[in-house]
ROSE-4610 file (N, C-alpha, C; in Angstrom, 1 decimal, always signed):
// ROSE-4610
residu = [X/X/X/X/X/X/X/X/X/X/X/X/X/X/X/X/X/X/X/X/X/X/X/X/X/X/X/X/X/X/X/X/X/X/X/X/X/X/X/X/X/X/X/X/X/X/X/X/X/X/X/X/X/X/X/X/X/X/X/X/X/X/X/X/X/X/X/X/X/X/X/X/X/X/X/X/X/X/X/X/X/X/X/X/X/X/X/X/X/X/X/X/X/X/X/X/X/X/X/X/X/X/X/X/X/X/X/X/X/X/X/X/X/X/X/X/X/X/X/X/X/X/X/X/X/X/X/X/X/X/X/X/X/X/X/X/X/X/X/X/X/X/X/X/X/X/X/X/X/X/X/X/X/X/X/X/X/X/X/X/X/X]
num = [1/1/1/2/2/2/3/3/3/4/4/4/5/5/5/6/6/6/7/7/7/8/8/8/9/9/9/10/10/10/11/11/11/12/12/12/13/13/13/14/14/14/15/15/15/16/16/16/17/17/17/18/18/18/19/19/19/20/20/20/21/21/21/22/22/22/23/23/23/24/24/24/25/25/25/26/26/26/27/27/27/28/28/28/29/29/29/30/30/30/31/31/31/32/32/32/33/33/33/34/34/34/35/35/35/36/36/36/37/37/37/38/38/38/39/39/39/40/40/40/41/41/41/42/42/42/43/43/43/44/44/44/45/45/45/46/46/46/47/47/47/48/48/48/49/49/49/50/50/50/51/51/51/52/52/52/53/53/53/54/54/54]
x = [+0.8/+0.0/+0.9/+0.7/+1.5/+1.3/+2.3/+2.2/+2.0/+1.5/+1.3/+2.7/+2.7/+3.9/+4.6/+5.9/+6.7/+6.6/+6.3/+6.1/+7.4/+7.5/+8.7/+9.0/+7.9/+8.1/+8.7/+8.3/+8.9/+10.4/+10.7/+12.1/+12.9/+12.4/+13.2/+13.4/+12.3/+12.4/+13.4/+13.4/+14.3/+15.8/+16.0/+17.3/+17.8/+16.9/+17.3/+17.7/+16.9/+17.2/+18.4/+18.8/+20.0/+21.3/+21.3/+22.5/+22.8/+21.8/+22.0/+21.7/+21.0/+20.5/+20.9/+20.7/+20.9/+19.8/+20.0/+19.0/+17.7/+17.7/+16.5/+15.7/+16.4/+15.7/+15.2/+16.0/+15.5/+14.2/+14.2/+13.0/+11.8/+12.0/+10.9/+10.3/+11.2/+10.8/+10.0/+10.5/+9.9/+8.6/+8.4/+7.1/+7.1/+8.2/+8.3/+9.3/+9.4/+10.2/+11.7/+12.5/+14.0/+14.3/+13.6/+13.8/+13.6/+12.6/+12.3/+13.4/+13.9/+15.0/+16.3/+16.6/+17.7/+17.6/+16.3/+16.0/+16.2/+15.8/+15.9/+17.3/+18.1/+19.5/+20.3/+19.8/+20.5/+20.1/+19.0/+18.5/+18.9/+19.1/+19.6/+18.5/+17.3/+16.2/+15.0/+14.1/+12.9/+11.9/+11.0/+10.0/+9.2/+8.8/+8.0/+8.9/+10.2/+11.0/+11.2/+11.2/+11.3/+10.1/+8.9/+7.7/+7.7/+8.2/+8.3/+9.1/+10.1/+11.0/+10.4/+9.4/+8.7/+7.8]
y = [-1.2/+0.0/+1.2/+2.2/+3.3/+4.3/+4.9/+5.9/+7.3/+8.2/+9.6/+10.2/+11.2/+11.8/+12.5/+12.6/+13.3/+14.8/+15.6/+17.1/+17.8/+19.0/+19.8/+20.1/+20.3/+20.6/+19.4/+18.2/+17.0/+16.8/+17.2/+17.1/+18.1/+19.3/+20.4/+19.9/+19.3/+18.8/+17.7/+16.8/+15.7/+16.2/+17.2/+17.8/+18.4/+19.0/+19.5/+18.4/+17.3/+16.2/+15.5/+15.4/+14.8/+15.3/+16.5/+17.1/+16.4/+15.8/+15.2/+13.7/+13.2/+11.8/+11.0/+9.7/+8.9/+9.1/+8.5/+8.5/+7.9/+6.8/+6.1/+7.0/+7.6/+8.4/+9.7/+10.3/+11.5/+11.3/+10.2/+9.8/+9.6/+8.8/+8.5/+9.8/+10.7/+11.9/+12.8/+12.8/+13.6/+13.0/+11.7/+11.1/+10.3/+9.8/+9.0/+7.9/+7.0/+5.8/+6.1/+5.1/+5.2/+5.2/+4.4/+4.3/+5.6/+6.3/+7.7/+8.6/+8.5/+9.3/+9.1/+7.9/+7.6/+8.2/+8.1/+8.7/+10.2/+10.8/+12.3/+12.7/+11.9/+12.2/+12.3/+11.5/+11.4/+12.6/+13.2/+14.4/+15.7/+16.7/+18.0/+18.9/+18.6/+19.6/+19.0/+19.9/+19.5/+18.8/+18.0/+17.3/+18.2/+19.5/+20.4/+20.8/+21.0/+21.5/+20.3/+19.1/+17.9/+17.7/+18.1/+18.0/+19.0/+20.2/+21.2/+20.8/+20.0/+19.6/+18.6/+17.8/+16.8/+17.3]
z = [+0.0/+0.0/+0.0/-0.9/-1.0/+0.2/+0.6/+1.7/+1.1/+1.9/+1.5/+1.1/+0.3/-0.2/+1.0/+1.0/+2.0/+1.6/+2.6/+2.3/+2.5/+2.0/+2.2/+3.7/+4.4/+5.8/+6.6/+6.2/+6.8/+6.4/+5.2/+4.7/+5.5/+5.7/+6.5/+7.9/+8.5/+9.9/+10.0/+9.0/+9.0/+8.9/+8.0/+7.9/+9.2/+9.9/+11.2/+12.2/+12.2/+13.1/+12.7/+11.5/+11.0/+11.6/+12.0/+12.6/+14.0/+14.7/+16.0/+16.0/+15.1/+15.1/+13.9/+13.9/+12.8/+11.8/+10.6/+9.5/+10.0/+10.6/+11.1/+12.1/+13.1/+14.1/+13.5/+12.6/+12.0/+11.1/+10.4/+9.6/+10.5/+11.5/+12.5/+13.1/+13.5/+14.1/+13.1/+11.9/+10.9/+10.3/+10.6/+10.2/+8.9/+8.5/+7.3/+7.4/+6.4/+6.5/+6.3/+6.8/+6.6/+5.2/+4.4/+3.0/+2.3/+2.7/+2.1/+2.5/+3.7/+4.2/+3.4/+3.0/+2.2/+0.8/+0.2/-1.1/-1.0/+0.0/+0.2/+0.3/+1.0/+1.1/-0.2/-1.1/-2.5/-3.3/-3.0/-3.8/-3.2/-4.0/-3.5/-3.2/-3.8/-3.7/-2.9/-2.6/-1.8/-2.7/-2.2/-3.0/-3.9/-3.4/-4.3/-5.5/-5.3/-6.4/-7.4/-7.0/-7.8/-8.7/-8.2/-8.9/-10.1/-9.8/-10.8/-12.1/-11.8/-12.9/-13.9/-13.4/-14.2/-15.2]
C-alpha cells in the first residue's frame, strides 16, 4: 500500500534532526520511513522542487 507523499516541511524537519541523530531516528521523528530518508539524502532539492522539474 503506497504511503502519502513526503512534504517539504517533513524534509526540512528531517534535515534539522539529521544534525544530531541517525537517519532512522530523523526519519521517524519527521514522520516517514527510513527508505524515504535515504532517497531524500540522495536528492539535493525539496519534493516540491522535484515535482516542478517533471
